[in-house]
N, C-alpha and C positions, 0 to 999 in steps of 0.2 A: 215848706208848705206845698201840698198837692192840690191842684185844681181838678175838680170833677165836673165834667160837663153834663148838665141835666137837659140840655137843649135837644129836642127831638130833631130827626132829619126831616125837614119840611119838604124835601123833594120826593120823599117816598110815596105819598098819596098821588102826586102828579105822575110819577113814573108808573104807578099801577093803572091809572086812568088811561095814559097813553098806550100802555101795553094792551089793555083791554080793547081800546079803539082799533089798534093795529091788527089784532086778531080778528075782530069783526070785519074789518075791511078785507083782509086776506080771505076769510071764509066767503065773503060776498063775491069776490072776484073768482074764487074757485067754483062756486055754485053757478055763476053765469057762464064760465068757461065750460063746465060740464054740460050744462043745458044746450049751449050752442054746438058743442062737438057732437053730442048725441043726435041733435036735430040734423046736422049736416051728414053724418055717417048714415043715418037712417034713410036719407034720400038717395044714397048711392046704390047703383045696381049691385046685385049679388056678385057678379063677376069681378067688379072693381074691389069689393071688400075681400074677396078671396085672394086677390093679388097682394093685399097687405096682411094676410093671415087672419082675417075676421069673417064673420057672417052676421046676418041680422039678429040671430039669437043671442049673440054675445057682445053686441055693441055697447050696451049699458055697463056690463061688468068690466069690459076692457077699458072703457073710458074712465070708469071710476078708479081703476088701478092706476091709470096714467095721471089723473088729476090729484087724487088723494093718497096714492100709494096702496100697497097691499093691505088687506084687512084681515 
């Protein structure tokens, strides 16, 4: 006699909710980090930005690449 399990995996919905929550938290931290970094870099003088290979015109794009990866 073969037993067939008809019981659903009850952890699956919980796993999905936890995964969604984790992504939302990570995205929130990335957004806050992006905003803070752009704000700090924008306050720096042009000479300091040049020392790290940046200028005021590319602060946002370089920070985006750093935080989110290349798009």
